[in-house]
N, C-alpha and C positions, 0 to 999 in steps of 0.2 A: 282941836277935836277934846272935847270935853273926857274925864274919865270915865263917866257912866257910859259912853257910846263907847268907846275902847274896848270894856268890860265886858258890856252886852255881844260886844263883836266877837270877842274872844269865848264866851260860854256857848254861841251858834255855831260858832265853826268846828268845834271839839266835841266829836259824840261821845254821849255821855256825860259829860258835864253837869254839875250839879251847882257850882257857884264859882265867882270871883270876886275876891277882895282885895283891894290894896289899903294896906295900914300905915300908920306911922310908927317911929320907934316903940312908942309906946303902947303900940297893940291898939291902937284906936284908930278905927276904921273911917276912912277917908272919904271911901265909897265901895260901893260891891252892888250886885248882880249875881241873881240865882234863882233854881226855881225853887232851892231850899228852904227851909225857914230863918227869915232874918236874923233874929236872934242865935238860931244855931251857925248860923255862917261866920257873925259877929265873934262869935266864940273860939269857932276854930281860927278865925284870921288873928285873932289877941294870944291863944294859944301856940299857935307855929309862929308867931314872932316869939316866943320864949324858947323855940326849938332853934330857930334862927340865930339867938344872940348866943346860944350855948355853943351851938358850933362855931360860930366866929371866936370867941375865943379859946376854943382849940385850934380850928386852923391858925389863928394869931401866935398859939404856943408852938406850933408846927413850922412857924418861919414863913407862912404864906399869909397875903391878906385879901385871897382874891376869890373868895368863895362866891359862884355863878348858882347853884343851884342845888336844890334837896329836895328828894324824892323819897315820898313814905308810903308805902305799901302796905296793906292789911289785906283780911281776908276779902273785904268787900269793897274798899276803895283806896284809892291812888291819889295823894296829895302832892302840888308843887308847890315850893316855895322858893321866892325868887327876891333877889335885891334888886328895887330899881335902883336906887341909891344910899348912901350910909344912912338915911333917915327914913326910907319908904323900902316898902316890900310888898309884893303880891304872891294872893296865895290862890291857885286854883284845885278846886276837888272835883273829882269825877269816880264816877264807878271804875272797879274793876276791870279791864277788857283789854284787849290787844291794841288798844291806839295810844300807847304811851309817846310812840315815838311822836305822832303828830301831835298831842297834847303839847310835847317840848318845842317842838316848831311854833307853834301859836302861841304859846306862851312866851317864850323869846323874843317873837315878834312885838308881841304886846309891850314886854317890855322896855322895849325900844322905844318903842311910842309914847310909854309913859315919862319915859327917862326924860327925853324933847320935849315932852309939855312939863315937868317939873323945874329940869333945869333951865 
């Protein structure tokens, strides 16, 4: 199953989802799907890669290397950042709502499927 299909399915299954992107370790978009502007989604994906990189460094210094997910909540949005492999990660952006549990569950499924495609 191609990346775009997996990302489309994720965005469709999460109420309030604005976009999903898989990017490489340099923040370059591999593929993305969303109802938001493509450029904005790519910028969000690249920026969240910087956040992931910094969090990985902190987690490593604490003696753990198993960072699985980061949730960023603002007044209007929620953003999930999840490593797929050491070199790739998924970002899901959604409206702020009570659907975070659903978003996490669906994003975890997507990460597993993406991991199978990449590995």
